[in-house]
C-alpha positions as CSV (number, residue, x, y, z in Angstrom):
1,X,29.2,-11.4,-8.9
2,X,26.6,-8.9,-9.4
3,X,25.5,-8.6,-13.0
4,X,24.7,-5.0,-14.1
5,X,21.8,-6.1,-16.3
6,X,20.0,-8.0,-13.5
7,X,16.4,-6.9,-12.8
8,X,17.2,-5.5,-9.4
9,X,20.5,-3.8,-10.6
10,X,18.5,-2.1,-13.4
11,X,16.5,-0.3,-10.8
12,X,19.4,0.6,-8.6
13,X,21.3,1.9,-11.7
14,X,18.3,4.1,-12.4
15,X,18.4,5.4,-8.8
16,X,22.1,6.2,-8.8
17,X,22.0,7.8,-12.2
18,X,19.0,10.0,-11.5
19,X,19.8,13.7,-11.4
20,X,17.6,16.6,-10.5
21,X,17.5,17.9,-14.1
22,X,16.0,14.4,-15.1
23,X,13.0,14.8,-12.8
24,X,10.0,16.6,-14.3
25,X,9.4,19.8,-12.5
26,X,5.8,18.9,-11.6
27,X,7.1,15.7,-9.9
28,X,9.7,17.5,-8.0
29,X,6.9,19.8,-6.7
30,X,4.8,16.8,-5.9
31,X,7.6,15.0,-3.8
32,X,8.2,18.2,-1.9
33,X,4.5,18.4,-1.0
34,X,4.5,14.8,0.1
35,X,7.6,15.6,2.2
36,X,6.0,18.5,4.0
37,X,2.9,16.4,4.5
38,X,4.9,13.6,6.1
39,X,6.7,16.1,8.4
40,X,3.4,17.7,9.4
41,X,1.8,14.3,10.2
42,X,4.8,13.4,12.3
43,X,4.8,16.6,14.4
44,X,1.1,16.6,14.8
45,X,1.4,13.2,16.5
46,X,3.6,14.3,19.4
47,X,0.8,13.7,22.0
48,X,-0.2,10.3,20.5
49,X,0.1,7.6,23.1
50,X,1.5,5.0,20.6
51,X,4.2,7.4,19.6
52,X,5.1,8.3,23.3
53,X,5.3,4.6,24.1
54,X,7.4,4.0,21.0
55,X,9.7,6.9,21.9
56,X,10.3,5.5,25.4
57,X,11.0,2.1,24.0
58,X,13.3,3.5,21.3
59,X,15.4,5.6,23.7
60,X,15.8,2.6,26.0
61,X,16.7,0.1,23.3
62,X,18.6,2.0,20.5
63,X,21.8,3.8,20.8
64,X,21.9,7.5,21.0
65,X,23.2,9.1,17.8
66,X,23.0,12.0,15.5
67,X,20.0,11.1,13.3
68,X,17.1,13.6,13.9
69,X,13.7,12.6,15.4
70,X,10.3,14.2,14.9
71,X,8.9,13.5,18.4
72,X,10.8,16.4,19.9
73,X,13.3,14.2,21.8
74,X,16.9,13.5,21.4
75,X,18.6,12.2,18.3
76,X,19.1,8.5,17.8
77,X,21.3,6.1,15.8
78,X,20.1,5.8,12.3
79,X,18.1,2.6,12.8
80,X,16.3,3.9,15.9
81,X,15.5,7.2,14.3
82,X,14.1,5.5,11.3
83,X,11.8,3.4,13.4
84,X,10.6,6.2,15.6
85,X,10.1,8.7,12.8
86,X,8.0,6.2,10.8
87,X,5.8,5.7,14.0
88,X,5.4,9.4,14.3
89,X,4.4,10.0,10.6
90,X,1.9,7.1,10.6
91,X,0.6,7.4,14.1
92,X,-2.5,9.5,13.3
93,X,-3.3,7.5,10.1
94,X,-3.1,11.0,8.4
95,X,-0.1,10.1,6.1
96,X,0.1,9.7,2.4
97,X,-0.7,6.8,0.2
98,X,0.0,5.2,-3.2
99,X,-3.2,4.5,-5.1
100,X,-3.9,3.3,-8.7
101,X,-7.5,3.4,-9.9
102,X,-8.6,3.6,-6.3
103,X,-6.6,0.8,-5.1
104,X,-4.5,1.7,-2.1
105,X,-0.9,0.1,-1.8
106,X,0.7,1.4,1.2
107,X,1.8,4.6,3.1
108,X,5.1,5.4,1.4
109,X,5.7,8.7,3.2
110,X,6.0,7.3,6.7
111,X,8.6,4.7,5.6
112,X,10.6,6.5,2.9
113,X,10.8,9.9,4.6
114,X,11.9,8.1,7.8
115,X,14.6,6.4,5.8
116,X,15.8,9.6,4.3
117,X,15.6,11.6,7.6
118,X,17.9,8.9,9.1
119,X,20.7,10.3,7.0
120,X,20.4,13.9,8.4
121,X,22.4,14.8,11.3
122,X,25.5,12.7,10.8
123,X,26.4,14.6,7.7
124,X,25.3,17.6,5.7
125,X,22.6,16.8,3.1
126,X,21.7,19.2,0.4
127,X,18.2,19.8,-0.7
128,X,18.9,18.7,-4.2
129,X,20.3,15.4,-3.1
130,X,17.5,14.8,-0.6
131,X,14.7,15.5,-3.2
132,X,16.5,13.2,-5.8
133,X,16.7,10.4,-3.2
134,X,13.1,10.7,-2.3
135,X,12.0,10.7,-6.0
136,X,14.1,7.5,-6.6
137,X,12.8,5.8,-3.6
138,X,9.1,6.7,-4.3
139,X,9.5,5.5,-7.9
140,X,11.1,2.2,-7.0
141,X,8.7,1.6,-4.1
142,X,5.6,2.1,-6.4
143,X,7.0,-0.2,-9.1
144,X,7.8,-2.9,-6.5
145,X,4.3,-3.1,-5.1
146,X,2.5,-2.8,-8.5
147,X,4.7,-5.7,-9.9
148,X,3.5,-8.1,-7.1
149,X,-0.2,-7.3,-6.6
150,X,-1.8,-10.6,-5.7
151,X,-5.0,-12.1,-7.1
152,X,-8.2,-11.3,-5.1
153,X,-8.1,-14.8,-3.7
154,X,-4.6,-14.6,-2.6
155,X,-5.2,-11.1,-1.1
156,X,-7.8,-12.7,1.2
157,X,-5.2,-15.1,2.4
158,X,-2.2,-12.9,2.9
159,X,-1.1,-9.3,2.3
160,X,1.2,-6.7,3.8
161,X,0.2,-3.1,3.5
162,X,3.6,-1.3,4.0
163,X,6.1,-4.1,4.6
164,X,7.5,-3.9,1.0
165,X,8.5,-0.2,1.7
166,X,11.7,-1.5,3.5
167,X,13.1,-1.4,-0.1
168,X,12.2,2.2,-0.6
169,X,13.7,3.1,2.7
170,X,16.9,1.4,1.7
171,X,17.0,3.3,-1.6
172,X,16.6,6.6,0.1
173,X,19.1,6.0,2.9
174,X,21.5,4.2,0.6
175,X,21.7,7.1,-2.0
176,X,22.2,9.6,0.7
177,X,25.1,7.5,2.0
178,X,26.8,7.4,-1.4
179,X,26.0,3.9,-2.5
180,X,26.5,3.1,-6.1
181,X,24.3,0.8,-8.1
182,X,26.1,-2.5,-7.2
183,X,26.2,-1.4,-3.6
184,X,22.5,-0.5,-3.5
185,X,21.7,-3.8,-5.1
186,X,23.2,-5.5,-2.0
187,X,21.3,-3.1,0.2
188,X,18.0,-4.2,-1.4
189,X,18.8,-7.8,-0.9
190,X,19.4,-7.2,2.8
191,X,16.4,-5.1,3.1
192,X,14.2,-7.7,1.5
193,X,15.6,-10.3,3.9
194,X,14.8,-8.1,6.9
195,X,11.3,-7.1,5.7
196,X,8.6,-7.8,8.4
197,X,6.0,-10.5,7.4
198,X,2.8,-9.5,5.6
199,X,0.2,-9.2,8.4
200,X,-2.9,-7.3,7.2
201,X,-5.2,-10.1,8.3
202,X,-3.8,-10.3,11.8
203,X,-4.7,-6.7,13.0
204,X,-7.1,-8.1,15.6
205,X,-10.1,-7.4,13.4
206,X,-12.4,-9.8,15.3
207,X,-11.0,-9.1,18.7
208,X,-10.4,-5.5,19.6
209,X,-8.3,-3.4,20.3
210,X,-6.6,-3.3,17.0
211,X,-2.8,-3.5,16.9
212,X,-0.8,-0.3,17.6
213,X,1.5,-0.4,14.6
214,X,-1.4,-1.0,12.1
215,X,0.7,-0.7,8.9
216,X,4.2,-1.7,10.1
217,X,5.9,1.2,8.5
218,X,8.3,1.5,11.4
219,X,9.8,-2.0,11.3
220,X,10.0,-1.5,7.4
221,X,11.8,1.8,7.7
222,X,14.2,0.3,10.2
223,X,14.8,-2.7,8.1
224,X,15.7,-0.5,5.1
225,X,18.1,1.6,7.1
226,X,19.6,-1.4,8.9
227,X,20.2,-3.1,5.6
228,X,22.3,-0.1,4.4
229,X,24.2,0.0,7.6
230,X,24.8,-3.8,7.3
231,X,26.1,-3.3,3.8
232,X,28.4,-0.5,4.9
233,X,29.8,-2.9,7.5
234,X,30.6,-5.5,4.7
235,X,27.6,-7.9,5.1
236,X,26.6,-9.6,1.9
237,X,22.9,-10.0,1.0
238,X,21.0,-11.9,-1.7
239,X,21.8,-10.8,-5.3
240,X,19.0,-9.8,-7.6
241,X,16.4,-10.3,-4.8
242,X,13.5,-9.0,-7.0
243,X,13.9,-11.6,-9.8
244,X,12.9,-15.2,-10.2
245,X,10.3,-17.7,-9.0
246,X,11.7,-17.2,-5.4
247,X,12.0,-13.5,-5.6
248,X,10.8,-10.8,-3.2
249,X,7.2,-11.0,-4.5
250,X,7.1,-14.6,-3.3
251,X,8.6,-13.7,0.0
252,X,5.7,-11.2,0.4
253,X,3.1,-13.9,-0.2
254,X,1.9,-12.9,-3.6
255,X,0.8,-15.4,-6.3
256,X,1.6,-13.0,-9.2
257,X,4.6,-11.1,-10.5
258,X,5.0,-8.8,-13.5
259,X,8.7,-8.1,-13.8
260,X,8.1,-5.7,-16.7
261,X,6.4,-3.3,-14.3
262,X,9.6,-2.8,-12.5
263,X,11.6,-1.5,-15.5
264,X,9.2,-0.6,-18.4
265,X,9.5,3.1,-19.3
266,X,11.7,3.7,-16.2
267,X,12.5,7.4,-16.1
268,X,9.9,8.4,-18.6
269,X,6.6,7.1,-17.2
270,X,6.7,7.9,-13.5
271,X,4.6,5.8,-10.9
272,X,5.2,8.7,-8.5
273,X,2.2,10.4,-10.2
274,X,0.0,7.9,-8.2
275,X,1.1,9.2,-4.8
276,X,-1.8,10.4,-2.8
277,X,-2.5,12.6,0.2
278,X,-5.1,12.2,2.8
279,X,-7.8,14.7,3.9
280,X,-8.9,12.7,7.0
281,X,-6.9,11.0,9.8
282,X,-8.5,7.6,9.2
283,X,-8.1,4.5,7.3
284,X,-8.3,5.3,3.6
285,X,-11.1,2.9,3.0
286,X,-13.4,5.3,4.9
287,X,-12.7,8.4,3.0
288,X,-15.2,8.2,0.3
289,X,-18.0,7.8,2.8
290,X,-16.5,10.7,4.9
291,X,-16.4,13.0,1.8
292,X,-19.9,12.2,0.9
293,X,-21.1,13.0,4.4
294,X,-19.0,16.1,4.7
295,X,-20.4,17.6,1.5
296,X,-23.9,17.2,3.0
297,X,-22.8,18.4,6.4
298,X,-21.6,21.9,5.2
299,X,-25.1,22.6,3.8
300,X,-26.8,22.1,7.2
301,X,-27.4,25.1,9.5
302,X,-28.2,22.8,12.5
303,X,-26.1,19.6,12.2
304,X,-27.0,18.6,15.8
305,X,-30.5,17.9,14.5
306,X,-29.3,14.9,12.4
307,X,-31.2,12.0,13.5
308,X,-29.5,9.2,11.5
309,X,-26.6,8.8,9.1
310,X,-26.7,5.9,6.7
311,X,-23.6,4.9,4.8
312,X,-23.9,2.7,1.8
313,X,-20.5,1.0,1.2
314,X,-18.9,-2.5,0.9
315,X,-19.7,-5.5,3.3
316,X,-16.0,-5.1,4.5
317,X,-16.7,-1.6,5.7
318,X,-20.0,-2.6,7.3
319,X,-18.3,-5.6,9.1
320,X,-15.1,-4.1,10.3
321,X,-15.3,-0.3,10.5
322,X,-18.4,0.3,12.7
323,X,-16.9,0.2,16.2
324,X,-18.7,3.0,18.2
325,X,-16.6,2.4,21.4
326,X,-12.9,2.5,20.3
327,X,-10.5,1.3,23.0
328,X,-7.5,2.8,21.5
329,X,-6.2,5.3,18.8
330,X,-6.0,2.6,16.2
331,X,-9.6,1.6,16.9
332,X,-10.6,5.3,16.4
333,X,-8.8,5.5,13.1
334,X,-10.8,2.6,11.8
335,X,-14.2,3.7,13.2
336,X,-16.4,5.3,10.6
337,X,-19.1,6.4,13.1
338,X,-16.5,8.2,15.3
339,X,-15.0,10.0,12.3
340,X,-18.4,11.2,11.1
341,X,-19.1,12.4,14.7
342,X,-15.8,14.2,14.6
343,X,-16.9,16.0,11.4
344,X,-20.1,17.0,13.1
345,X,-18.4,18.4,16.2
346,X,-15.7,20.1,14.1
347,X,-12.9,18.4,16.0
348,X,-9.4,19.4,14.7
349,X,-8.3,16.6,12.5
350,X,-5.1,15.8,14.3
351,X,-7.2,15.1,17.4
352,X,-9.7,12.6,16.0
353,X,-8.1,9.6,17.7
354,X,-7.1,11.3,20.9
355,X,-8.2,10.1,24.3
356,X,-10.4,13.2,24.7
357,X,-12.4,12.3,21.6
358,X,-12.7,8.6,22.5
359,X,-14.1,9.5,25.9
360,X,-16.5,12.3,24.8
361,X,-20.1,11.5,25.6
362,X,-21.4,13.8,22.9
363,X,-19.2,12.3,20.3
364,X,-19.8,8.7,21.2
365,X,-23.6,9.3,21.5
366,X,-23.6,10.8,17.9
367,X,-21.5,7.9,16.7
368,X,-24.4,5.5,17.6
369,X,-26.6,7.3,15.0
370,X,-24.4,6.1,12.2
371,X,-25.2,2.8,10.4
372,X,-23.2,1.2,7.6
373,X,-25.1,-0.8,5.1
374,X,-23.6,-3.0,2.3
375,X,-24.6,-2.2,-1.2
376,X,-23.9,-4.7,-3.9
377,X,-22.2,-2.4,-6.4
378,X,-19.8,-0.9,-3.8
379,X,-19.1,-4.5,-2.4
380,X,-18.2,-5.8,-5.8
381,X,-15.8,-2.8,-6.4
382,X,-14.1,-3.7,-3.1
383,X,-13.9,-7.4,-3.7
384,X,-12.7,-7.3,-7.2
385,X,-10.6,-4.1,-7.3
386,X,-10.1,-3.1,-3.7
387,X,-11.8,0.3,-4.5
388,X,-13.7,1.7,-1.5
389,X,-16.5,3.9,-3.2
390,X,-19.5,4.9,-1.0
391,X,-22.3,7.3,-0.5
392,X,-24.4,8.5,2.5
393,X,-28.0,9.5,3.5
394,X,-28.5,12.1,6.2
395,X,-31.9,11.7,8.0
396,X,-33.3,14.9,9.5
397,X,-36.7,15.3,11.3
398,X,-38.6,16.1,8.0
399,X,-36.3,15.1,5.2
400,X,-33.6,12.7,3.9
401,X,-30.6,14.3,2.3
402,X,-28.8,12.4,-0.2
403,X,-25.0,12.5,-0.4
404,X,-23.4,11.9,-3.9
405,X,-21.5,8.8,-4.6
406,X,-17.8,9.3,-4.2
407,X,-15.9,6.9,-6.5
408,X,-12.3,8.0,-5.6
409,X,-11.2,9.7,-2.4
410,X,-9.9,13.2,-2.3
411,X,-6.1,13.5,-2.8
412,X,-5.9,10.8,-5.6
413,X,-5.2,11.4,-9.3
414,X,-8.9,11.1,-10.0
415,X,-9.9,13.5,-7.2
416,X,-6.8,15.7,-6.7
417,X,-6.1,18.3,-4.0
418,X,-4.8,21.7,-4.7
419,X,-1.3,22.8,-3.5
420,X,-2.9,25.2,-1.2
421,X,-5.1,22.5,0.5
422,X,-2.0,20.5,1.2
423,X,-0.1,23.5,2.6
424,X,-3.2,24.3,4.8
425,X,-3.1,20.8,6.2
426,X,0.6,21.2,6.9
427,X,-0.1,24.5,8.8
428,X,-2.9,22.9,10.8
429,X,-0.7,20.0,11.8
430,X,2.0,22.4,13.1
431,X,-0.6,24.3,15.1
432,X,0.7,23.1,18.4
433,X,4.2,24.1,17.5
434,X,4.0,27.4,15.7
435,X,1.6,30.3,14.7
436,X,-0.1,29.9,11.3
437,X,1.8,32.7,9.7
438,X,5.2,31.1,10.9
439,X,4.1,27.7,9.6
440,X,3.2,29.2,6.2
441,X,6.7,30.8,5.9
442,X,8.2,27.5,7.0
443,X,6.2,25.6,4.4
444,X,7.4,27.8,1.6
445,X,11.0,27.5,2.8
446,X,10.7,23.6,2.7
447,X,9.1,23.8,-0.8
448,X,12.2,25.7,-2.0
449,X,14.6,23.3,-0.4
450,X,16.2,22.2,-3.5
451,X,18.3,25.3,-3.3
452,X,19.2,24.6,0.4
453,X,22.8,23.3,1.2
454,X,21.8,21.9,4.6
455,X,18.5,20.2,5.2
456,X,19.2,19.5,8.8
457,X,19.6,23.2,9.5
458,X,16.4,24.0,7.7
459,X,14.5,21.4,9.8
460,X,15.7,23.0,13.1
461,X,12.4,24.7,13.8
462,X,10.5,21.5,14.3
463,X,13.0,19.5,16.1
464,X,13.1,21.1,19.5
């Protein structure tokens, strides 16, 4: 028997009872901006090699179906579409995040939007229902990962960046399939059981190339959607999977659990406020250094005359993010020297990890001018709080220009982006598909989707 006052069921009851009117207007706008950001990232990745390999695999292994896909190919069954769309959105490492006080805790957009999109195609989904499902999924996802943050010692042993998002994908897909609170509780139990293992420390850090699916959004999205499909087929999962000494937090390898974080002020204090958006298509831990450098760069009339760039950051950044000869797109997304060179040569951001960039002599030669040095203050922030602050120095022939310290990356609560900046990013990401003026109109239509009766029809311009 499922008890309606169980910890997990309190969350699913919140999700099922949530109405558009109960969501603050600012948060509805925020979720719409995150939705278009995710779509833009997915479409911009169509030429990415990992996405293309994943698309070939998906269409050979998953059944054809009605669920839409962002790679421009044919629709798939829901689980295959969830997997492929999450690969697409996360492929360029340009997708959004969830950050509290500078600590990043996943890329929810790739997983949760993929879960929600899997419901489109087989049925008509209204904009209001879609937005409400995304808000519920984002809120529960944020509370789950906050409730189980490990100690610094355990983090160094085991951690998963996005694996927990299987639960958020299940919330989104389950709501759009009409699940009630008890049914959704079963879906979360199944999703937790299907969640991929936490694997941050096995990304091939010491033996490149890095793994292709660096954050495992795709298996998490598939797990969430598959869990709902299993529930709809009558399969029983664990009850109240979030609670107790053997709950989901323990499955994910954490040594700490704060159950109050899951339910305190639910519906009045929103964790969705901590959702963040990226300005660079790289690992988030590099963004403070990139912003410090870019603010110096825009003041230089002749950036090609830069002789040296010194980045002062954590020891972790100095050890693992300085590859100047990336072998694959993931290597490029974790290379601070390459990203700095891309800024110097004004490479369009959706191309930073492309084959053309990784084989450009000019870019690779400039990357060798970048050195990353550990500074005690920044290292302590990373070790104790997982906060990647940084600053740079730019060495010219006759002077050294000092970049300011960036404590929080752009796109966070502490360093927010304007709505126009987010829309401009979306337009740039659609540049291979439509003219800027058409992309701007499309963005405004999507931001007004709450009044739309059929999201699938609205998304048609980017599906062909």
